[in-house]
C-alpha positions in Angstrom: 21.1 -12.7 8.6 20.0 -11.3 11.9 21.5 -7.8 13.1 20.8 -6.0 15.8 21.6 -2.6 16.7 24.1 -2.8 19.0 24.9 0.0 21.9 28.0 0.1 23.9 29.3 2.2 26.9 32.5 1.5 27.8 33.8 3.7 30.7 37.6 4.4 30.9 40.1 5.1 32.6 39.0 9.0 32.4 36.5 8.2 34.9 38.7 6.1 37.1 38.2 9.2 39.8 34.5 8.4 39.7 33.3 6.0 42.6 31.5 3.0 40.9 28.4 2.8 42.9 27.8 6.1 41.4 28.1 5.2 37.9 26.5 1.9 37.6 24.8 -0.6 40.4 27.4 -2.3 42.1 26.5 -6.1 40.7 27.1 -4.3 37.1 30.4 -3.9 35.7 32.2 -1.1 33.5 30.5 -1.9 30.6 27.2 -2.5 29.5 25.9 -3.9 25.9 22.3 -3.4 24.9 20.7 -4.6 21.6 17.6 -2.6 20.3 15.1 -3.7 17.6 13.1 -7.1 16.3 14.0 -9.1 13.4 15.7 -8.2 10.1 18.5 -5.0 10.0 19.2 -2.1 12.4 21.5 0.8 11.7 22.8 3.4 13.9 24.2 6.4 12.8 24.0 8.9 15.8 23.6 8.9 19.7 23.7 12.0 21.2 23.5 12.0 25.9 20.1 13.6 26.9 19.7 15.9 29.9 18.3 13.4 31.8 21.4 11.1 31.5 20.0 8.5 29.1 20.7 8.4 25.4 19.1 8.9 22.1 19.9 6.5 19.4 19.0 7.2 15.7 19.1 5.2 12.5 17.1 2.8 10.4 15.5 -0.1 10.4 13.5 -2.4 8.3 12.0 -4.6 11.1 8.6 -2.9 11.2 7.7 -2.5 7.6 6.2 -4.9 4.7 9.5 -4.3 2.7 13.2 -4.5 3.0 13.4 -0.8 2.8 14.5 1.1 5.9 12.6 3.8 7.9 13.6 6.1 10.6 14.2 4.1 13.8 14.6 6.2 17.3 15.4 4.7 20.8 15.4 6.7 23.5 17.0 5.0 26.9 18.3 5.7 30.7 21.6 6.0 31.3 22.1 2.4 32.0 20.8 2.0 28.2 17.2 0.2 29.5 15.0 1.1 26.4 12.2 3.7 27.4 10.7 4.1 24.1 11.3 3.5 20.7 9.6 4.1 17.4 9.9 3.8 13.6 8.7 6.5 11.1 8.9 7.9 7.8 7.2 8.5 4.9 3.8 6.8 3.8 3.4 4.2 2.2 2.3 5.7 -1.3 5.6 5.7 -2.5 8.5 3.5 -1.8 11.1 5.3 0.4 14.5 4.2 1.9 15.1 6.2 4.9 18.4 7.0 7.0 18.0 8.9 10.3 21.5 10.3 10.1 21.9 13.3 12.7 20.1 13.6 16.1 19.9 16.9 18.0 19.2 17.4 21.4 17.0 20.6 21.4 17.8 23.3 24.1 15.7 23.3 27.2 14.2 20.1 26.8 12.1 20.7 23.9 12.5 17.3 22.4 14.8 16.4 19.5 15.6 17.1 15.9 16.3 14.0 13.9 17.5 14.9 10.1 17.8 12.1 7.6 18.0 11.2 4.0 14.8 10.0 2.2 15.4 8.2 -1.0 12.8 7.2 -3.9 12.7 3.7 -4.8 12.1 3.2 -8.3 10.9 -0.1 -10.2 12.7 -0.5 -13.6 11.6 -3.2 -15.7 11.6 -6.6 -14.4 10.3 -5.2 -11.2 13.9 -4.3 -9.9 14.4 -1.8 -7.3 16.8 1.4 -8.0 17.8 3.9 -5.7 16.4 7.1 -7.1 16.5 10.9 -6.1 17.2 12.0 -2.1 16.0 14.6 -0.1 16.8 16.0 3.2 13.8 15.3 5.9 13.9 16.8 9.1 11.5 15.8 12.3 10.9 17.3 15.2 10.3 14.8 18.2 8.7 15.6 21.6 10.3 13.9 24.9 7.8 11.1 24.7 8.8 10.3 20.7 5.5 12.2 19.6 6.6 13.7 16.0 5.6 17.4 16.4 6.3 18.2 12.6 8.3 16.9 9.5 10.0 19.3 6.7 11.3 17.9 3.3 14.2 20.4 2.3 14.0 21.6 -1.4 11.5 19.5 -1.9 11.0 21.0 -5.9 10.3 17.7 -8.1 10.8 19.6 -11.2 14.5 19.6 -10.7 16.5 16.2 -10.7 18.9 16.4 -8.0 19.7 14.5 -4.6 20.5 16.1 -1.1 22.2 14.1 1.5 22.7 15.6 5.2 25.7 14.9 7.0 25.1 17.3 10.3 23.0 19.8 11.8 23.5 22.3 14.7 21.4 24.5 16.6 22.2 28.2 16.5 21.6 30.8 19.7 18.9 32.8 17.8 16.8 29.4 17.6 17.5 28.5 14.0 19.6 25.1 12.6 22.4 25.0 10.4 22.7 22.0 8.2 25.7 20.6 6.0 25.8 17.9 3.8 25.8 17.2 0.0 24.3 17.9 -2.7 24.5 16.3 -6.8 22.6 17.0 -9.8 21.2 13.7 -11.2 
């Protein structure tokens, strides 16, 4: 079944005092629906408004890989939801992973974006059946043009069998970040 990432913005009665021509072109109604991605599956997890009035959307897609496993999927739009750029990214192909972008943070001073997600190893059992292995939290700093600046795996210790899952991330005034989530021993 073909599924596409759906992005809907509905201007509510809270904006009733705003003039329509300041919100959207005269030929556009009070709402718009946009689809992003390609064939196969796209999943949306988070959306934030950017300083230019557009949006940054984060999720996962298996549309751009040779497997049914997901990669991170990031889309930047203008204020009307028109795609400015999009990209998929994740671990190299040496190991199979299922990756899901969970939360995106618009960095202060237009430095770009911080993407946080879960990278789950795919383990193939007898008979070639895939099974989900350990999960690690992975952070990516992305510049305003969608280029990866750096990647960091949190608590990447192969000698301990545990799974970490990110729920949210916030930037603190000192320039660092606070992450919340879940850890379970396997």
